[in-house]
C-alpha atoms as one frame of an Amber mdcrd trajectory, in Angstrom:
protein
 -26.647  -7.614  -1.995 -25.358  -4.108  -2.770 -28.808  -2.597  -2.258 -29.122
  -4.311   1.139 -25.730  -3.310   2.563 -24.828   0.383   2.452 -21.325  -0.190
   3.810 -20.599  -2.738   1.105 -22.105  -0.479  -1.549 -19.840   2.396  -0.513
 -16.753   0.155  -0.571 -17.760  -1.169  -3.970 -18.129   2.322  -5.443 -14.797
   3.448  -3.997 -12.868   0.451  -5.329 -14.585  -0.739  -8.494 -12.133   0.909
 -10.905  -9.143  -0.767  -9.253 -10.978  -4.091  -9.109 -11.720  -3.993 -12.830
  -8.098  -3.129 -13.584  -6.548  -5.747 -11.284  -8.938  -8.627 -11.984  -9.232
  -8.183 -15.760 -13.009  -8.540 -15.632 -15.769  -6.029 -16.253 -17.680  -3.914
 -13.771 -20.850  -5.714 -14.835 -19.408  -9.140 -14.007 -18.215  -7.963 -10.589
 -21.524  -6.255  -9.828 -23.502  -9.359 -10.747 -21.160 -11.608  -8.753 -21.435
  -9.570  -5.568 -25.182  -9.164  -5.932 -25.847 -12.880  -6.406 -23.381 -13.979
  -3.715 -20.864 -15.731  -5.974 -18.264 -13.067  -5.155 -17.345 -11.293  -1.929
 -15.367  -8.104  -1.327 -13.229  -8.466   1.790 -12.989  -5.170   3.692 -14.197
  -4.201   7.168 -15.256  -0.546   7.339 -13.081  -0.150  10.465  -9.911  -1.537
   8.824  -8.773   1.884   7.726  -5.734   0.944   5.632  -7.193  -2.179   4.047
  -6.946  -2.839   0.321 -10.167  -4.712  -0.482  -9.764  -8.140  -2.068 -12.310
  -9.710  -4.409 -12.950 -13.432  -3.979 -14.888 -15.564  -6.449 -14.288 -16.830
  -9.973 -13.857 -15.461 -12.609 -11.796 -13.105 -10.452  -8.249 -14.341  -9.907
  -7.997 -17.284  -7.536  -6.659 -15.914  -4.259  -4.285 -17.301  -1.607  -4.534
 -16.992   2.174  -1.704 -17.593   4.652  -2.313 -18.600   8.274  -0.066 -17.319
  11.041  -0.464 -17.104  14.812   0.945 -18.257  18.121   0.398 -21.509  19.984
   0.617 -22.399  23.686   3.980 -24.101  23.027   5.542 -21.572  20.626   4.545
 -18.009  21.378   6.469 -15.026  20.004   4.622 -11.817  19.189   7.669 -10.502
  17.315   8.017 -13.604  15.165   4.380 -13.446  14.076   4.971  -9.863  12.943
   7.957 -11.098  10.934   5.827 -13.852   9.401   3.393 -11.161   8.277   6.202
  -9.476   6.348   7.220 -12.814   4.819   3.731 -13.693   3.613   3.235 -10.215
   2.171   6.515 -10.399   0.246   5.677 -13.890  -1.008   2.428 -12.569  -2.471
  -0.378 -13.802  -0.225  -3.649 -11.984  -0.877  -4.973 -12.287   2.691  -3.938
 -13.787   5.997  -5.508 -15.192   9.138  -4.364 -14.745  12.721  -5.025 -18.070
  14.442  -3.212 -17.195  17.671  -4.051 -19.200  20.780  -1.066 -18.213  22.937
   0.033 -14.927  24.498  -1.807 -11.599  24.428  -4.245 -12.244  21.608  -5.734
  -8.744  21.535  -2.358  -7.035  21.197  -1.146  -9.462  18.550  -4.304  -8.891
  16.525  -4.160  -5.120  16.990  -0.552  -4.930  15.796  -1.236  -7.140  12.792
  -4.223  -5.053  11.687  -2.303  -1.787  11.981   0.768  -3.177  10.200  -0.760
  -4.452   6.977  -3.198  -3.427   4.280  -4.056  -7.057   3.532  -7.484  -8.246
   4.690  -7.205 -10.212   7.936  -9.294 -13.160   9.053  -9.704 -14.660  12.512
 -11.575 -17.345  14.438 -13.185 -15.465  17.360 -13.992 -18.730  19.139 -10.277
 -19.183  19.851  -9.971 -16.037  21.941 -13.092 -16.864  23.945 -11.870 -20.422
  24.509  -8.432 -19.233  25.626  -9.937 -16.842  28.178 -12.041 -19.721  29.423
  -9.082 -22.072  29.887  -7.003 -19.266  31.437  -9.648 -19.237  34.187  -9.150
 -22.964  34.738 -12.368 -23.961  32.989 -12.845 -26.703  30.409 -14.104 -26.209
  26.857 -17.405 -27.760  27.939 -17.856 -24.906  30.445 -17.544 -22.184  27.808
 -20.181 -19.445  28.030 -21.191 -18.678  24.456 -22.187 -15.140  25.379 -18.444
 -14.542  25.533 -18.109 -15.877  21.995 -20.727 -13.444  20.679 -19.012 -10.614
  22.552 -15.696 -11.628  20.987 -17.212 -11.606  17.498 -18.443  -8.050  18.059
 -15.128  -6.918  19.550 -13.051  -8.279  16.704 -15.431  -6.838  14.117 -15.070
  -3.434  15.758 -11.265  -3.825  15.693 -11.345  -4.184  11.908 -11.229  -7.929
  11.199 -12.322  -8.393   7.589 -13.484 -12.013   7.562 -14.226 -14.498  10.318
 -14.379 -18.255  10.428 -17.410 -19.118  12.531 -18.453 -22.728  13.079 -22.183
 -22.321  12.584 -23.031 -25.551  10.777 -21.992 -28.331  13.146 -24.943 -29.964
  14.906 -25.124 -32.254  17.915 -26.257 -35.165  15.718 -23.504 -34.764  13.126
 -20.812 -34.305  15.776 -21.821 -37.545  17.484 -21.796 -39.443  14.199 -18.373
 -38.088  13.205 -16.748 -38.982  16.510 -18.057 -42.551  16.364 -17.741 -43.433
  12.691 -14.625 -41.744  11.358 -10.973 -42.671  11.531 -10.060 -39.152  12.650
 -13.355 -37.820  13.974 -13.461 -34.015  14.189 -10.131 -32.460  13.143 -11.118
 -28.796  12.900  -9.749 -26.999  15.976 -12.850 -24.865  16.376 -15.109 -27.699
  15.301 -13.677 -29.971  17.972 -14.403 -27.310  20.600 -18.029 -27.054  19.484
 -18.298 -30.839  19.284 -17.070 -31.268  22.864 -19.482 -28.577  24.073 -22.638
 -29.891  22.369 -22.003 -33.538  23.251 -21.122 -32.864  26.884 -23.943 -30.385
  27.502 -26.462 -32.211  25.293 -27.448 -28.900  23.726 -27.442 -27.620  20.162
 -24.660 -25.396  18.830 -25.418 -21.797  19.949 -23.679 -20.410  16.855 -26.306
 -22.263  14.820 -29.360 -21.503  16.944 -28.463 -17.801  17.259 -27.083 -17.291
  13.773 -29.135 -14.111  13.337 -27.012 -12.398  15.998 -23.904 -13.142  13.951
 -25.554 -11.817  10.783 -26.391  -8.525  12.493 -22.826  -8.000  13.727 -21.339
  -8.852  10.339 -23.597  -6.435   8.496 -22.756  -3.576  10.859 -19.045  -3.715
   9.974 -19.159  -5.423   6.563 -17.445  -8.516   7.930 -17.534 -11.429   5.508
 -18.651 -14.624   7.218 -16.476 -17.613   6.383 -18.734 -20.447   7.463 -16.425
 -23.014   9.026 -16.148 -26.617   7.917 -16.132 -28.083  11.416 -16.631 -31.569
  10.004 -14.178 -31.432   7.129 -12.494 -34.800   6.540  -9.106 -35.131   8.227
  -8.416 -38.391   6.412  -9.066 -39.322   2.803 -11.090 -42.299   4.099 -13.488
 -39.922   5.868 -14.168 -37.682   2.850 -17.695 -37.502   1.499 -19.450 -39.007
   4.510 -22.750 -38.063   6.126 -21.462 -35.503   8.659 -19.428 -33.609   6.064
 -22.289 -33.076   3.660 -24.913 -32.702   6.370 -22.916 -29.721   7.604 -22.455
 -28.386   4.069 -26.239 -28.482   3.601 -26.709 -26.484   6.803 -24.085 -23.979
   5.669 -25.905 -23.580   2.373 -29.112 -22.606   4.160 -27.224 -20.243   6.458
 -25.440 -18.637   3.527 -28.754 -17.921   1.852 -30.170 -16.436   5.058 -27.164
 -14.151   5.485 -27.127 -13.062   1.850 -30.816 -12.184   1.980 -29.951  -9.710
   4.738 -27.013  -8.211   2.861 -24.164 -10.112   4.514 -21.379 -11.612   2.428
 -20.567 -15.290   2.909 -17.840 -17.744   1.962 -17.986 -21.493   2.515 -15.007
 -23.390   3.885 -14.184 -26.767   2.391 -12.076 -29.888   2.819  -9.684 -31.153
   4.111  -8.262 -34.515   3.008  -9.737 -35.775  -0.278  -8.235 -38.294  -2.699
  -7.395 -36.806  -6.073 -10.121 -38.676  -7.950 -12.789 -37.188  -5.658 -11.677
 -33.534  -5.639 -13.806 -32.452  -8.599 -17.003 -34.058  -7.314 -16.413 -32.664
  -3.811 -15.998 -29.109  -5.073 -18.952 -29.251  -7.435 -21.222 -30.789  -4.792
 -20.278 -28.194  -2.181 -20.807 -25.357  -4.665 -24.191 -26.761  -5.669 -25.369
 -27.127  -2.064 -24.275 -23.583  -1.192 -25.636 -21.700  -4.212 -22.141 -21.183
  -5.649 -20.954 -19.029  -2.766 -17.162 -18.538  -2.882 -15.435 -21.723  -1.756
 -12.448 -21.338   0.574 -10.495 -24.590   0.735  -7.715 -25.984   2.910  -5.757
 -27.979   0.375  -7.339 -30.393  -0.127  -4.549 -32.815   0.678  -4.776 -35.691
  -1.751  -2.786 -38.126   0.425  -2.457 -38.526   4.181   1.145 -39.715   4.503
   3.214 -36.714   3.399   4.363 -35.050   6.652   6.938 -32.394   5.881   5.598
 -32.119   2.333   1.915 -31.422   2.901   2.263 -28.134   1.033   2.935 -30.243
  -2.077   0.077 -32.684  -1.424  -2.177 -29.699  -0.797  -1.100 -27.836  -3.925
  -1.928 -30.859  -6.078  -5.432 -30.968  -4.629  -5.808 -27.195  -4.783  -4.966
 -27.015  -8.483  -7.595 -29.650  -9.268 -10.086 -27.877  -7.009  -9.529 -24.559
  -8.777 -10.388 -26.085 -12.136 -13.541 -27.561 -10.567 -14.624 -24.174  -9.205
 -12.813 -23.382  -5.934 -12.199 -19.670  -5.440  -9.862 -19.160  -2.476  -6.927
 -21.281  -1.300  -5.783 -21.516   2.301  -2.146 -22.478   2.216  -0.551 -25.518
   3.761   3.069 -25.428   4.876   5.793 -28.060   5.368   4.986 -27.778   9.093
   1.413 -29.073   8.716   0.654 -31.904  11.161   4.105 -31.421  12.742   4.653
 -28.035  14.400   3.976 -24.302  14.226   5.198 -22.906  10.884   8.355 -20.789
  10.943   9.149 -17.997   8.487  10.614 -20.347   5.897   7.528 -22.558   6.132
   5.313 -19.516   5.592   7.214 -18.566   2.436   7.137 -22.103   1.054   3.455
 -22.487   1.856   2.501 -19.285   0.075   4.542 -20.225  -2.982   3.001 -23.705
  -3.189  -0.510 -22.259  -3.072   0.325 -19.499  -5.556   1.559 -22.180  -7.950
  -1.743 -24.034  -7.507  -3.762 -20.849  -8.042  -1.781 -19.939 -11.155  -2.123
 -23.494 -12.469  -5.870 -23.251 -11.952  -6.227 -19.866 -13.627  -4.052 -21.030
 -16.528  -6.113 -24.190 -17.008  -9.263 -22.068 -16.917  -7.723 -19.951 -19.711
  -7.799 -16.698 -17.789  -6.016 -14.326 -20.153  -3.740 -12.780 -17.527  -2.472
 -16.232 -16.486  -1.970 -17.511 -20.026  -0.099 -14.313 -20.876   2.168 -14.830
 -17.857   3.112 -18.293 -19.099   3.722 -17.122 -22.654   5.782 -14.129 -21.569
   7.907 -16.310 -19.293   8.545 -18.667 -22.186   9.542 -15.780 -24.450  12.015
 -14.529 -21.835  13.483 -18.029 -21.585  13.858 -18.208 -25.332  15.804 -14.949
 -25.171  17.838 -16.095 -22.130  16.648 -12.828 -20.584  17.064 -13.419 -16.852
  15.787 -10.000 -15.802  12.742 -10.566 -17.965  12.194 -13.952 -16.327  12.228
 -12.278 -12.906   9.381 -10.034 -14.020   7.093 -13.007 -14.647   8.354 -15.442
 -11.989   6.118 -16.165  -8.997   9.222 -16.067  -6.776  11.435 -13.332  -8.172
  14.249 -13.653  -5.640  14.928 -17.312  -6.301  16.363 -16.655  -9.766  19.358
 -14.685  -8.498  19.685 -16.887  -5.419  19.978 -20.118  -7.399  22.091 -18.760
 -10.246  24.626 -17.609  -7.680  28.227 -17.764  -8.880  27.290 -18.267 -12.525
  24.738 -15.464 -12.845  27.050 -13.596 -15.222  26.603 -16.417 -17.750  23.914
 -16.308 -20.417  22.952 -19.910 -19.725  22.252 -21.715 -16.447  24.519 -24.265
 -14.774  22.369 -27.247 -15.701  23.743 -27.451 -19.239  26.321 -24.689 -19.556
  27.654 -24.490 -23.110  25.332 -27.353 -24.081  22.232 -25.211 -23.358  19.571
 -26.096 -25.932  18.331 -22.520 -26.183  21.843 -21.121 -26.622  22.583 -23.665
 -29.339  19.507 -22.441 -31.208  20.762 -18.867 -30.863  24.079 -19.921 -32.398
  22.228 -21.311 -35.391
């Protein structure tokens, strides 16, 4: 991979010392991972202030936060505020999924305002322009999609979700045989287009064009799971794994030309099936980094989907998932607000830390042990150092923060009683 992509090679050389230091793994492990496609280094050569992020175990499991406008709730300023919230909460990357307002200006301001790698779905911007002209999704000209991919790559977008694996056959099967059909926003657009026009997906048939653009700017392709299950009942069916098989072949084709690839994964999957799902997807895609949405392990938790997703994500991490896309309390209900963004990031960071701890990554185990030592000492400032959410300690201790113990037990604190002995 490094020998086939000069831009990636230059980024690797410029950042390898920091990567070794921050990930607690050797240069040799990182080099091998990038070369064999089991790791990716997110950084577009045109994103001038970007801090590259390494995705792929045994690097730390990373967390992505989605923000962006909708046709019903559209505030440029609020999305900029959400960016600050997700950065403070500790997200490693973010995606702009805007489909309302001035998409180019929103994206431009986000890129210039943060050093975090940014991801997008270029199809959204092309589809919005199409509907702004009074046209239907079925009338979309895919030349505009390819132009949008190039434009966003030139702007500095670091990774892109592109729905290259959905086929006409699989789309038809999913719409007829599932409870929830096609739930991916971009996937549903492609599905409508291929079924109405009775043509194959242009992002599949002209995948080489996408590879060439990505290589030019060192954009990492995040191959979209158009047919991810949107209900636990639908998980593991023919269209899901047919698409995964296509993505595996596309990933290999891109990697052979020096383009980095991630694979996007489910979706809604019952807890007992998470491990087999992750391992099957990884096997079919040559262990390319797996970027998962959840998975949600139940379907009936509106308002608490960040919890259902974190349960699935923790199990997925242990099974081999590399990159977590957060879910927020707003999932399935509305556009996330700033509080939702914070809570979503924290839920996914808990899942990632749980995964790394279970996998016995030394940094994660040390974090747990150090937190426990600080608790034994009743050292609240020390606890803040190791807490995932540092602000919450002072916020919740409130009026009793001058006390050695917390308000749960007061003078009956078990740790304090041990100190007295």
